[in-house]
N, C-alpha and C positions, 0 to 999 in steps of 0.2 A: 360335881360340881356346888357348894357351898350357897344356903338355901337364899334368898334375897331377906333384907330385913322389915320390907313391908307385908300388911298385913292385906293379904285380901279378905272380902265376900263370899260365903260361901252358905250358902242358901237353895233350902227345898222344898219345893212347891208343889203342898202334898192332897194330890187329889187321887180317885181313883182311875184305872185301868179302860169304862167305859168313860171318862170323864174328859176326855179328850176332846178338843178339838178336833183328830182328826175324824171322828167316830161322830160328832153330834149333829152329821144328818144321816144319818145311820143307827143309833141308837137315841132312841126314844126320853129327857127327863121321866118321866110317867113309869120306867118301866126301870128306872135304877135301883130304886131294891130292893125286886125282885131276880137285878140278878148278884153274882158270886163279890161279895165283899170281901177283899186284897192287901187295902193299902193298911188295916193297924198293922195285920204281918207283916207290911213290904217294913216299913215307913220302923217296926220298933228294928228289924233290920239293920237300917240306915243307923240308929241314934246306937246300938249298938259297933259300929264301924265306929263309929265319929265319939265311942270310948275310949275302942283301943288305942286310938291315933289321939285321944287326949285334942279334941278341937270342939271350934263348939261354933256352932250355928244358926240363921234363923229361919224356921219352920212357916213359910208362905204357905197356910191353910186354909178350905174352902167351908166354908160353917158346913155345911152338909155336910164334910167329916168330921167336922168337932164335934154337931149335936148329936152324934151319934158316937160317937169314940171317947167321951171325955176322958176318961183315963190316960188314953194319947196322949193329950194337950196337960193332965197334969207331969206325967212324965217327961213330956220334950221342956215341958218350964224345973221342972225338978234339977235335970238333967244337970242346969244350966244355959237351956237353949231358949232366943229369944221369940216367942211364938206373935205370926203376923200375922196379917192378914188376904188373901186369894181373892176375898171375892163369895157372896152367899152358892152362887152353884155352878160358874163359869161361865157363866153368861160374857159372854164380849160389854167392853162395853160400849166402843162406837156401834153395839146393837142397840141398846139400855135406853139412852138419851139421859139429858140431866135429872131432872125431879125420879125417876127409877133407879140410874143408877146412885143419888142420893140414898133411897130407899133402902138398897144392895150395901151399899156402906155400914149405915146404920143397922142393919138387920144380921149382917155378917159378925160387926166388928162386937155385938152383943151376947152372939151364942160363945164367940169363940173367948170376952170379956168372963162368962160366965164358969163358959166347960174352964179354961185355962188357972181363973181366980188371977191375973196379972192385968196390965192395962194393955194395948196394945195401939200401937204406931207406926208400925210401922207395914205399908203396900203394896202387893203386883199384884199387879192388871191381869187377867187370864188373858193368854196370850200376848202379854203385851199387847192391848192395846189402844193404851193412849197414845194417838198422832197426832196427825193434821184434822181431822175427824172428830176431835171432843177437848174443843177450846175453852170446854165450863168443864174440863174432866177436876186438870189439877186445883182450881176455886173452888169447889168441895170438898176437892180431903183436905184441905188450909179448915174451909167458914169447920168441918168437923173435930179438926182436931191432930190430923194425925204429923207427924215428925219427919216423915220424908216417903217415899216411894220409890221402885224399881222396877217401873210400865214401863220404859222404855226402849224400846231397840234403836238400834243407827242405822243401820241397812236398805234396802231393799229386799223382801222380801215377799212372793207370795200372795202366803197369810198377815203380815202387817209389817211394821218399819217404817219410823220416819227418821229417814234418810238424812234432813238433812238437822237433826239435831244433835249434840257435842257427843261426843263419845266418853265423855268425861262427869263430873258433876254440876251439874247449873243446877240455876233459881228457874224455873220457871212462871215464878208470881213477882209486880214490885212488891206489894205490902206485904209481904209473908216471908217469915221466916220456912217454908218447903224445901228441900229440896230434891231434884228427882236423882237416882244415881241410877243410869243404863246399865245393862245387862255388856257387858265384856262383848269389843269388834280388836282388830288388830289395822295397822294399816299395811298391806301387800299389792306391790306394783302403784303405787296411785290409786285403790282398791280398798276398802270396807270389807273388812270378810270377817263373821257371826264365828265366835272364839270364848264367850263364853260358855258351853254346855249345852245339859239339853241332846238334842237331838245329833247334831255338831260331834260333840263329847263323844258319842259311840259311835257315827262311823268314819270320823277322821281316823290317821291312827295316832297313837297317844302324843309320839315325837311335836306333831305341830302345835294338840294343847300346850304339851308342856313348855313348848318355842315359843306360842307366843306368849303365852302368863308373864314368861321371862324378860321378852321382848319390853311388852308392858308397862312391868317394872323399872324395868334396870334402863330402859332408850324415854320413856314417857316419864320413866319415874311418881309412877299414877298406880294404884290400888288396882285388880281386876276383880271382876263378880259373875262366879260361874250358877251353875245352877242344875238341880237333876229331878226328876220325878222317880218315888219312889219304885212305881211301875216298872222303872225303867231297870232295876235289877232280878227280875221275875221275870226266869226264863220259859213257864208255865203258868200262865195269865192267856187264858180262853181264846180262842182265835174270832176274829170277826169277819166271817166270809167273804158279807155287801160289802165289806167297806171298799173302795177305790185299790189297783192296784198301787198307786204311787203313797194311800193312804197304811195301804200296809205296811207296805218297802220301810217307810220310814219309821215305824212303830215299833216291828217287831227286830230291823235289822240288830246285831251284836248286840244283842238283852241278854246271853252268856256271857261274855267278854265285863260287860260295864263293873259288876262290881270288883273286878279288879285291879280294872283303871283306876278308880274309883280312890280304893285303897293306897293306889299308888302318888297320885294325888295330893290326899290331904297328906301323906308324908310328902313330897315333894316343896312343898311351899308353910307358910303361911301364910292362918285360915283366919279367924271370927267371927263377928255379928255383923251384919248387917245394920241395926244400928248403929253398935261402935264407928260402924265406916261412918257413916253418916253423918256426926259429928265430926271425923277430921274430916272431910271432908268440906265440912261446912265452911268454912274460913274461901277454900279457893275455890268453892263451886263459881261458875260464873251466868252471870244471867241470858237468858234466854226468853222471849215473849212471845208467842204467837201475839201481832195485833187483835183479836178476837177474845183469847185472855180476860184483856181487860175487860170487853164489851159484856162477854157472859157471864164476868164474875158482877159488875155493876146490876145485871136484869137478875141475876141469884138472892141480890140482897133488898131488891127491890120486886 
């Protein structure tokens, strides 16, 4: 079957194995520097995979990682990929509050720009943690000059999700050009199912992801957005025995098959950077504004 002409958004959330939300209650941030760092080697392997397939992507990167691995940031930029923000140290947005979120955005952006030598215009919240609890988040992103966010998962999930958000690009503010690009979902028997990568891509058979993305391209006529983490191609990473059985299952299942699945995915579809996708989708982004967002923006300005 031939590829769709639609260019989908390919993205990588650059964080190390010990920085994931599943381990946040069992691994202290104060211990991060003492743990084995594998993110540089794993991200380099991802860059090699993308180079072999001749695709470009967006690397949503933690400021914590960029500060310690500036050469990696420079390679990402030099090879034509977009460098974007994933926040400072993977703190979920709804745990920060407006003032701390603004500081997190500002600090992480400076670190990334100093390391990569480019302007940072895109943002993805750790664990897709922009939702109904954070009406102040999009106003702050707009005030700090971000062009787009890809921080919403329009599904119900035990860790995250904004179930009522649009499936495709939307404008969360009346007085801003900021565009939100949700991670991909597909309608299955009247219910939304996550189909945008990450653990779902590892756990589900490849045919489902292939079917879902083709459906989004051909039935919905829209680009999809997929993401994954560098640690997901690393079956040799340390095991966190003290994590819950559920967290261990989610984190470690199918790590050994992830790289071959990705190689197939990047060859089966058209892919591009998220900033390019945001520009292409801006004209048909629908307005979707929480009433609280206007109040939150006014409060920030005041």
